[in-house]
C-alpha positions as CSV (number, residue, x, y, z in Angstrom):
1,X,4.0,5.4,-6.2
2,X,4.5,8.6,-7.7
3,X,4.0,11.9,-5.6
4,X,1.6,13.4,-7.4
5,X,-0.8,10.0,-7.4
6,X,0.1,9.6,-3.3
7,X,-0.8,13.4,-2.6
8,X,-4.2,12.9,-4.2
9,X,-4.7,9.6,-2.5
10,X,-3.4,11.4,0.7
11,X,-6.2,14.3,0.1
12,X,-9.0,11.5,-0.7
13,X,-8.3,9.5,2.2
14,X,-8.0,12.7,4.5
15,X,-11.7,13.7,2.8
16,X,-12.9,10.4,3.5
17,X,-11.7,9.7,6.7
18,X,-13.6,12.8,8.0
19,X,-16.7,11.6,6.3
20,X,-16.5,8.0,7.6
21,X,-15.0,8.3,11.0
22,X,-15.9,11.7,12.0
23,X,-15.4,11.2,15.8
24,X,-12.0,10.2,14.9
25,X,-12.3,6.9,16.7
26,X,-10.8,4.4,14.5
27,X,-7.4,3.2,16.1
28,X,-4.0,2.1,14.7
29,X,-5.2,-1.3,16.1
30,X,-7.9,-1.1,13.8
31,X,-6.1,0.3,10.6
32,X,-3.2,-2.8,11.3
33,X,-6.0,-5.5,11.6
34,X,-7.7,-3.7,8.1
35,X,-4.5,-4.0,6.2
36,X,-3.8,-7.6,7.4
37,X,-7.0,-8.5,6.0
38,X,-6.6,-6.7,2.8
39,X,-3.3,-8.5,2.6
40,X,-5.0,-11.8,3.2
41,X,-7.7,-11.2,0.5
42,X,-4.7,-10.3,-2.0
43,X,-3.0,-13.6,-0.9
44,X,-6.3,-15.6,-1.6
45,X,-6.9,-14.0,-5.2
46,X,-2.8,-14.9,-5.9
47,X,-3.8,-18.5,-4.8
48,X,-6.5,-18.9,-6.9
49,X,-4.5,-17.3,-10.0
50,X,-1.8,-19.6,-9.2
51,X,-4.1,-22.7,-9.2
52,X,-5.4,-22.0,-12.2
53,X,-1.8,-21.5,-14.0
54,X,-0.8,-25.1,-12.0
55,X,-4.4,-26.6,-13.3
56,X,-5.1,-27.4,-10.0
57,X,-8.9,-27.7,-9.6
58,X,-10.8,-25.0,-7.7
59,X,-12.1,-21.6,-7.8
60,X,-10.2,-19.0,-9.8
61,X,-9.8,-15.3,-9.7
62,X,-8.7,-12.8,-12.1
63,X,-5.8,-10.1,-12.5
64,X,-8.5,-7.5,-12.0
65,X,-9.5,-8.8,-8.7
66,X,-5.9,-8.8,-7.9
67,X,-5.7,-5.3,-8.8
68,X,-8.7,-4.4,-6.5
69,X,-7.1,-6.0,-3.7
70,X,-3.6,-4.5,-4.1
71,X,-5.3,-1.0,-4.5
72,X,-6.9,-1.8,-1.0
73,X,-3.6,-2.8,0.8
74,X,-2.1,0.5,-0.7
75,X,-5.1,2.7,0.6
76,X,-4.9,0.9,3.8
77,X,-1.2,1.6,4.1
78,X,-1.7,5.2,3.4
79,X,-4.7,5.1,6.3
80,X,-1.9,4.0,8.6
81,X,0.7,6.2,7.5
82,X,-1.8,9.3,8.0
83,X,-2.8,8.3,11.1
84,X,0.8,8.1,12.5
85,X,1.7,11.5,10.4
86,X,4.4,9.5,8.4
87,X,5.7,10.8,4.9
88,X,5.0,7.4,2.8
89,X,6.4,8.8,-0.3
90,X,9.6,9.6,1.6
91,X,9.5,6.4,3.5
92,X,8.9,4.4,0.4
93,X,12.2,6.2,-1.2
94,X,14.2,6.1,1.7
95,X,13.7,2.0,2.1
96,X,13.9,1.3,-1.6
97,X,17.1,3.0,-2.1
98,X,18.9,1.4,1.5
99,X,17.6,-2.0,0.2
100,X,19.2,-1.1,-3.2
101,X,22.5,0.2,-1.1
102,X,22.6,-2.9,1.2
103,X,22.4,-5.7,-2.1
104,X,24.6,-3.4,-4.1
105,X,22.1,-2.5,-6.8
106,X,22.2,0.9,-8.6
107,X,18.5,1.3,-8.9
108,X,17.8,4.1,-6.5
109,X,14.4,6.5,-6.5
110,X,14.7,10.1,-6.4
111,X,13.5,11.4,-2.8
112,X,10.0,13.6,-2.8
113,X,10.7,17.5,-3.9
114,X,12.1,19.3,-0.9
115,X,14.4,16.8,-0.1
116,X,18.0,16.5,-0.2
117,X,19.5,13.0,-1.9
118,X,20.8,10.9,0.5
């Protein structure tokens, strides 16, 4: 996720959170359950797409539906990071780079502006 895209998402999440939960009552547990539900919905769409690829009878889904559910996953992950004060852009870059290092791959993400290469 590009830093500017994430900055825009974070700003929108902050604004919407203030509207949606003005008492700031939503807990980390609520957010975690929300994320799990969205991941489950994405997995259900993937199952339906794969069902069609395999020629198995049953309901179908589209890539557009999968895109919507994956967007929900990203939004929920950002809400959790926001709730806990986590810099998600920095965390994603650090984790991506650590995995590349661990498995011996050259591809790295640049750290967010203002952070040193590590």
